[in-house]
Phi, psi and omega in degrees: 000321170269116193291329191224057180295135176284154172286121179271157183302145175055030179071022177298148176275341184206148172259131185235123175234114176275119178235151184234142169255107186267080188279325188051217184271001176312322180296323180293311184291326183291325184276329183249348176051241185300339181276348188304317181300344180269009181238064181298328181294315178289326179293315180298319180308309184281336175286349170299328182303297182285332184272334183237300191293312183296315178298323182292313181292328178294319176295318181304309181287324181294322177292339180260358178068032183253120182288154175227156174243129180240124175266122185227135171292151181301319179301322183291316178305315181288324186279324181234060185303332187288334176289319180291323177301322182292327174292309180301322182306326184259016175080018179287161180258142174249122175254169185275133177221049186079180170258323177231030182060040174292150167279115174306325182294344179261357184262150166285168184300317183289325179293322175296318177301315180293324178295314178300317180298313180299308182295324178296322180293324177290319178297314180303314182296319183282319187259346178089002179205150179289150177297143176262335185237163184219143163224128187291138174300136183061012187061019191274061176302144172265173172298334187265349189305311184298318180301314182295321173299314176298314177301325181274352176087021175293148181273329186202158170237154178216069181237348189257151167260059203259341189190179181255358179220172178292147171230172180245130177259130184235122177258007183089345177244350181174179185227154179222129176286134176253120178254097190287151177260130173299135191296335181273349187262069176219124186295339182297324184290340188255323195246345195262119167220111189217117179292335182295335180247008182051042183236091185245113178219163173289131182272130180279145166298142177311323180296324178290319179293324175304320180298318179301307184294321182295314188288329174296315176299315178306316183291314181295323178292322180302320192251004173088024189271191182243125179249118182238120177260161175232110179242155176233119185308326176292344176254300186266008171274357178282156196302311186293317183293319179300318179296325174297320176301318179299316173306316181300313180302314182295328178292317181298316182294322180294325179294322176086169176054041178245139174256109180272121184212164167289158171299325176300318178298321183293315178301320174296326177294315183299319179293325179294322174299318179293318183293328182276350183072018180270345179199143175234126180282162171294140181250128171252134171277134178240146358291158185299326178220129180275332179229156181296146175287320183251000000 
């Protein structure tokens, strides 16, 4: 069913990357600006992330020896360093997620370039190395984003629901590995109903959400694909949801032949396969359209 599955290390049938977007209350400040201090309910909701959810999930994965990739805005890293330290303590990777969770699609090209540089500098200062990967806040890529990421030397992006395996983005001046996310594997779709954010949906029981994530994994395992999750600690760092993640890890381990990796490790594996000539990803030219269709 997947036409071009890559060979995964040690004969694994599937690659699995658990990724987290550590937004904290940057989303409240970015959305409401001067009004944000007058919204304590929304602020408290999201501050659960750095104070409770992220440390809890970091321990959960660390105790099980499963690596994680965390995307964090620069402001969050500076404001809640203890949350980032919890990720690093267990060998996690920190990726770029804007500086203040700005929508790249709402920025001009120069402002987006400055945001990339600012966030990268903070990550380098805090982690000792520049970020290798990027996820756009709100997945809101701009037409210029991939050009800017290639220009800045990023190894990969993980913002698109573009395929079931890694692909390569080529702008004619360089390339970027894209590590796609399955469209159904985002915890907001399952768990979030909040009047503070005008985001009202039916909340799934963790067992129901687990069924979605597990079945997505089962299919990708069967056909040799890449499973990338997107979790938000303010959502899935809560006890019932965290227990469901632990159950999911055990299901994957019981299934067997799974390569658990950071997104950076997967991007490096793709490049190594290409260099050895043993596998070629599908190549997309970016931008996808240079002129309007209509």
